[in-house]
C-alpha positions as CSV (number, residue, x, y, z in Angstrom):
1,M,-76.6,1.6,-5.2
2,M,-73.3,2.2,-6.9
3,N,-74.0,-0.5,-9.5
4,A,-77.3,1.4,-10.4
5,I,-75.4,4.7,-10.7
6,H,-72.7,3.1,-12.8
7,A,-75.4,1.5,-15.0
8,A,-77.1,4.9,-15.4
9,I,-73.7,6.5,-16.4
10,L,-73.1,3.8,-19.0
11,A,-76.7,4.3,-20.3
12,A,-76.1,8.1,-20.6
13,H,-72.9,7.3,-22.6
14,H,-74.9,5.0,-24.9
15,R,-77.6,7.7,-25.5
16,L,-74.9,10.3,-26.3
17,M,-73.0,8.0,-28.7
18,T,-76.2,6.7,-30.3
19,S,-77.5,10.3,-30.8
20,F,-74.2,11.3,-32.3
21,A,-74.1,8.4,-34.7
22,Q,-77.6,9.3,-35.8
23,G,-76.5,12.9,-36.5
24,D,-78.9,14.1,-33.8
25,A,-77.2,17.1,-32.2
26,V,-80.4,17.8,-30.2
27,G,-80.2,14.3,-28.6
28,V,-76.5,14.8,-27.9
29,A,-77.1,18.1,-26.2
30,A,-79.9,16.6,-24.1
31,V,-77.4,14.7,-22.0
32,Y,-75.9,18.0,-20.8
33,G,-77.2,20.2,-18.1
34,E,-79.0,23.3,-19.1
35,D,-75.9,25.3,-18.0
36,G,-73.3,22.7,-18.9
37,H,-69.9,23.6,-20.3
38,L,-67.8,22.1,-23.1
39,L,-64.1,22.8,-22.7
40,P,-62.5,21.6,-26.0
41,A,-58.8,22.1,-26.7
42,Y,-58.0,25.1,-28.9
43,S,-61.3,26.7,-28.2
44,A,-63.0,29.1,-25.7
45,A,-65.4,27.5,-23.3
46,I,-68.9,26.7,-24.7
47,R,-71.7,27.3,-22.2
48,G,-75.4,26.2,-22.3
49,R,-77.3,23.5,-24.0
50,S,-78.1,25.4,-27.2
51,A,-74.4,26.4,-27.7
52,I,-73.4,22.8,-27.0
53,Q,-75.9,21.6,-29.6
54,A,-74.5,24.1,-32.1
55,F,-70.9,23.0,-31.4
56,W,-71.7,19.3,-31.9
57,Q,-73.8,20.0,-35.0
58,G,-70.7,21.8,-36.4
59,C,-68.6,18.8,-35.6
60,M,-71.1,16.6,-37.4
61,D,-71.2,19.0,-40.4
62,M,-67.3,18.7,-40.6
63,G,-67.6,14.9,-41.0
64,I,-67.3,13.5,-37.5
65,C,-69.9,10.8,-37.7
66,A,-69.3,8.8,-34.5
67,M,-68.0,9.4,-31.0
68,Q,-66.7,6.6,-28.8
69,R,-66.0,7.2,-25.1
70,T,-64.7,4.6,-22.8
71,P,-64.7,5.5,-19.1
72,S,-61.6,4.2,-17.2
73,E,-62.4,5.8,-13.9
74,V,-65.6,6.8,-12.3
75,D,-65.7,8.5,-8.9
76,F,-69.0,9.0,-7.0
77,L,-69.2,12.0,-4.7
78,G,-72.8,12.3,-3.6
79,D,-74.8,14.0,-6.3
80,T,-71.7,14.4,-8.5
81,V,-69.7,12.0,-10.6
82,N,-66.2,12.6,-11.9
83,E,-65.3,10.5,-14.9
84,M,-62.1,10.0,-16.8
85,G,-61.5,8.0,-20.0
86,E,-60.5,7.8,-23.6
87,Y,-62.4,9.0,-26.7
88,R,-62.3,8.6,-30.4
89,F,-64.0,10.6,-33.1
90,L,-64.6,8.7,-36.4
91,D,-65.6,9.6,-39.9
92,R,-68.3,7.8,-41.9
93,H,-65.9,5.1,-43.0
94,G,-64.9,4.3,-39.4
95,R,-61.5,6.0,-39.7
96,V,-60.2,7.6,-36.6
97,L,-60.1,11.4,-36.9
98,D,-59.0,12.1,-33.3
99,V,-58.2,10.1,-30.2
100,G,-57.4,11.3,-26.7
101,K,-58.6,11.5,-23.1
102,Y,-61.5,13.2,-21.5
103,I,-62.8,14.3,-18.1
104,I,-66.5,14.7,-17.4
105,I,-68.3,16.0,-14.3
106,R,-71.9,15.0,-14.0
107,K,-74.6,16.1,-11.5
108,Y,-77.8,14.3,-10.7
109,Q,-80.5,16.7,-11.9
110,H,-84.0,16.2,-13.1
111,G,-83.8,12.4,-12.6
112,Q,-80.7,11.9,-14.6
113,W,-76.9,12.2,-14.5
114,Q,-76.4,15.3,-16.7
115,I,-73.0,16.4,-17.9
116,Q,-72.0,19.7,-16.3
117,R,-68.4,19.9,-17.5
118,D,-66.9,18.1,-20.5
119,M,-63.2,18.6,-21.3
120,W,-61.0,16.6,-23.7
121,T,-57.5,16.8,-25.2
122,S,-56.1,15.0,-28.2
123,N,-53.3,12.5,-28.1
124,L,-52.4,13.5,-31.7
125,P,-49.6,16.0,-32.4
126,A,-50.7,19.6,-33.1
127,R,-50.9,20.4,-36.8
């Protein structure tokens, strides 16, 4: 059972990163729960799928063309998954714009592991 859940989490990551690389903010937002939250550094909390879509569209409009996330820890707690890992945001030339760590909380809803909380912080010094 855990292997199936882990495979589903990795598939959700793949959908998110593929949608991002295609410039598809709707597809990116679709992996979040309807009442999901983004908690980016240097920003107020962003709540709800439409606001999440607008946030990621803004990132794409600023030149972030790819998101890479690599989970290093995944803890299964019933219908909730806590995940920690590293991320990178890249421009269209593959240059790293930001690198850091993230924590995601997922809940199993509507037949998929939807992101409920997504928080990240940069490893780069503040500018």
